[in-house]
N, C-alpha and C positions, 0 to 999 in steps of 0.2 A: 504494500500500500504506500502511496505517495506520502512523504513527510508532511507536506502542507495540508493534505487532507486529514491526516491523523491529528494535527494541531487544531484544525477547524472542528473536527468531531469531538475532541476532548473539550474544547472551548464551549461548544454547544451543550455537551453533557454537564459541564460545570455550571453553566447558566441555568439549565433545567433543574439541577439539584439545588442550586441557590434559590430559585423561584419557589419550588415546592417546599423546601426546608423552611424558608421564610414564612410561608403561609401556615405551615404546620406548627411552627414555634410561636408565632405571634398569637397572643390571647384572643384577638378579634378576627384572626384569619385573613388579614389584609397584607398585600404585597406593597402597595403604595402607602407610605407613612406621612401623615400630616401633623405638624407641630405648630401650635399657636405662638406668635411672637408678641410678647408684652412690650409695648412701645411707649410706656409712660415712665418717668416724667418727660417733659419736653426735650431735655438734652439727649435722652436716649432715643427719642423719636427722630431727632435731627441726625444723630449718629447712625441710626438704622435706615436712614433715608426714607422714612415713612411720614415725616412731618409735612403738613400741608401749609397751614398758616394760622395765625391768631385771628379769630373772627370777632366781628362786632355784631351786636344784636340788631335785628330788624326793628324791634319794638321793645322798649323797656316799660313794664307795667309798674313795678315797685323796685326801688333800689335803696335799701337802708343798710347796705353792707358797710361796715366800718373797716374791714380789712381790704387790702389790695388783692385783686384777683384778675384772672383772664380766662378766656375760653379759647381752646385751639382745636383744630381737627388734624387727624392723621389717617393715612391710608389703611384700609383693612388689608392685611397680608398674613401669610403663613409660610412656614418652611415645608417643602415637600421633598421626600427622599424615597428610596426604593430598597425594600428588603430589610431583614433583621439588622444588617450592618449599616443601615441608613446611607447607602451609596448615592452619589450624585445629588447631594443636598443643595437645594436652590430655593430662592424666594419667589412666591407667587403673589401678585398684587391684584386684587379685584377692583377694577377701576370705578365701578358704580357704587361701591360701599366705602364708608369712612366711619371713624369714631369721633364723637365730640367729647371733650374732656374739660371739666371745670377745675381750675387750680387756684387755691388761695396761696399767695406768696409768703405769708407770714408763717414761719416754721414753728412758732410757739403755740399756735392755735390747736386746741384739742379737736381733731377732725372727727372723732367718734361721736361728738355731741352735735355735729352739724349734719342735718338730713338734706340729701339732694334728691331731686326727682327730675329725670329726663323723660318727657312725655308721661308714660304710665309706669316707668321703672323707678322704684324708690329704693334707696340705700342710704348709708352715711358716707361722708367723704373719706373716712378711714378705709372702708371696704371698697371704695370706688377706684379700683386699680386700673381698669381699662377704659372707663368712660362708657359711652353709649354708642352702640353699633346701629347704623341706619344707612339708608340709601342717600347718596349725595344730594339728590333732588328733593328730599323730604325736609320739612321744617321741624325744628326741635324746640320744645318749650322746656326751659330750665327753671326750676323752682328750688330755692334754698331756704331752709328753716333752721332755727336754733331754738331748741326746747319749745317747739310748737309755735314759735313767733316767726312770721313770714318776713324774711330779710330781702329776698330778691326773687323777681319773676320776670323773665324775658323770653322773647321768641327769637330764635336763631334760624 
């Protein structure tokens, strides 16, 4: 048998074994692996090249915030790789989706006491690691409360 043909057949065999082995070993039985990228805070989003921009509200209904803050958007993306060894890892960006993220710049503030609501999603700022995922074309209503006192409400 030709040496090049042997190398080709062994390569195909190795790929088949890798493919089947990856599916059997993976708890979910998937060959393609997806891994979420956390792109917050803003400096990480800039470093990960997912940062879009700081956004200004279309309409502010209430603004009683005493702390400096900003809202920025960053691209929805994830890492995709193949098999159990996560070969050929690369970033996939979904152009139609983005995250909105509300940031208070004062690091002394206890974020667990501040409730944030993006449209219908409620949490506190301490647990708001990723922000709010939505389509880029959708509007987002951001409501901030501290101990049930409304501090900020704006449409983005």
